[in-house]
C-alpha positions in Angstrom: 4.5 -6.4 5.4 3.8 -3.6 2.6 6.7 -1.5 3.6 9.3 -4.3 1.8 7.7 -3.5 -1.1 7.8 0.5 -1.4 11.0 0.3 -3.5 9.6 -1.7 -6.5 6.6 0.0 -5.8 8.6 3.5 -6.4 10.2 1.3 -9.2 7.3 0.5 -11.1 5.1 4.0 -11.1 8.7 6.0 -12.1 9.0 3.0 -14.8 4.9 3.2 -16.2 4.6 6.1 -16.1 8.1 7.0 -18.1 6.6 5.0 -20.9 3.0 6.2 -20.9 4.6 9.6 -21.8 6.6 7.2 -24.1 3.4 6.4 -25.5 1.9 9.8 -25.8 5.0 10.6 -28.1 4.3 8.2 -30.2 0.6 8.8 -30.3 1.5 12.7 -31.5 3.8 11.5 -33.7 2.1 8.9 -35.5 -0.8 10.3 -34.6 -2.5 10.7 -38.5 -1.0 6.6 -39.4 -2.6 5.8 -36.0 -6.1 7.3 -36.8 -5.8 6.2 -40.7 -5.0 2.2 -40.0 -7.6 -0.3 -38.8 -7.6 -1.0 -34.9 -4.7 0.5 -34.0 -6.3 3.8 -32.1 -7.4 0.1 -30.0 -4.1 -1.1 -29.9 -2.8 2.8 -29.0 -5.7 2.7 -26.2 -5.0 -0.9 -24.9 -1.3 0.1 -24.1 -2.4 3.4 -22.6 -4.8 1.4 -20.1 -1.9 -2.0 -19.2 0.3 1.4 -18.1 -2.1 3.1 -16.3 -3.0 -0.5 -14.5 0.4 -0.6 -13.2 0.7 3.3 -12.4 -2.4 3.1 -10.5 -2.1 0.0 -8.9 2.1 0.8 -7.3 0.4 4.1 -6.2 -2.6 2.9 -4.8 -0.2 0.0 -2.8 2.0 2.6 -1.5 -0.7 4.1 0.5 -0.3 4.5 3.8 -2.2 2.4 6.9 -4.2 0.2 4.5 -4.8 -3.3 5.6 -4.0 -6.1 3.2 -7.9 -6.4 2.7 -8.1 -2.9 1.6 -4.9 -3.1 -0.6 -6.4 -6.1 -2.5 -9.9 -4.3 -3.0 -8.3 -1.0 -4.6 -6.2 -3.3 -6.6 -8.7 -5.5 -7.9 -10.7 -1.8 -8.5 -7.8 -0.8 -11.0 -6.6 -4.6 -12.3 -10.5 -5.2 -13.4 -11.3 -2.7 -15.8 -7.3 -3.1 -16.6 -7.9 -6.2 -17.8 -11.9 -5.4 -19.1 -11.1 -2.6 -21.2 -8.4 -4.1 -23.8 -10.9 -7.4 -24.0 -13.3 -5.2 -25.3 -11.1 -3.4 -27.4 -10.0 -6.3 -28.8 -13.6 -8.3 -29.3 -14.9 -5.0 -31.1 -11.8 -5.1 -33.6 -12.9 -8.7 -34.0 -16.3 -8.2 -35.1 -15.0 -4.7 -37.3 -12.7 -7.3 -38.8 -9.9 -5.3 -38.5 -7.2 -7.7 -38.3 -5.3 -9.6 -41.1 -4.9 -12.9 -39.4 -6.0 -15.1 -36.4 -2.1 -15.4 -35.1 -2.2 -11.5 -34.5 -5.6 -11.6 -32.9 -4.3 -14.4 -30.8 -0.8 -12.9 -30.0 -2.5 -9.1 -28.8 -5.4 -10.8 -26.9 -2.7 -12.8 -24.7 -0.2 -10.8 -24.5 -2.8 -8.1 -22.7 -4.5 -11.8 -20.8 -1.0 -12.3 -19.1 -0.1 -9.1 -18.3 -3.3 -7.8 -16.6 -5.1 -10.9 -14.8 -2.2 -11.5 -12.4 -3.0 -7.7 -11.1 -6.4 -9.4 -10.7 -5.0 -12.0 -8.7 -3.3 -9.9 -6.9 -6.3 -8.7 -5.4 -7.8 -11.5 -4.8 -5.1 -12.8 -3.4 -5.0 -10.0 -0.6 -8.5 -10.1 0.1 -7.7 -13.4 1.1 -8.8 -16.0 -1.9 -5.4 -18.0 -2.3 -1.8 -17.1 -1.3 0.3 -14.8 -3.1 0.0 -11.5 -2.5 2.4 -8.8 -3.5 4.3 -11.0 -5.8 1.1 -11.8 -8.1 1.1 -7.6 -8.5 5.0 -7.5 -9.1 4.6 -10.3 -11.5 2.0 -8.0 -13.6 3.7 -5.0 -13.3 6.5 -6.2 -14.8 4.8 -8.1 -17.4 2.4 -5.0 -18.0 5.9 -2.6 -18.9 6.6 -5.7 -21.2 3.5 -5.2 -23.1 3.6 -1.8 -23.2 6.9 -1.5 -24.7 6.6 -4.0 -27.4 2.9 -1.8 -27.9 5.1 1.7 -27.9 7.2 -0.3 -30.7 4.8 -0.8 -32.9 3.4 2.5 -32.2 6.5 3.7 -33.3 7.9 1.9 -35.8 5.5 -1.0 -37.2 3.2 1.3 -38.6 5.8 2.9 -40.4 6.2 -0.3 -42.2 
């Protein structure tokens, strides 16, 4: 079953690692500004966490000889922290009042939920909870890359405005 996914998984691993490199460049170029602005370091961490989830999840799925349930458990072990850590960062940001508008809270939280919950669904699905299996992971990985590209844009360009 997973052999049909191997090329996609390799592509996701490569794309997420390349985008992670871009985010690290953005961090190093704009570090003083990122640290200076309230909440932006949390956003950088969220971007890296989402990329790490896609990268580690795709690498886990490429491990040979895993049963479907073992892969499901491995994906859950990656997806749950990938979902929970950005959520905790965002909750802390709300309590610290680092947002200027409520719409920004909703956008940031919504993007991360959309990007990370399919990974949780993939793990649960592969463990037998419901259908969809690796299609959930594919959806989550693609959405994670899109959300991370948005985060990279903010870290590279928008913080300089």
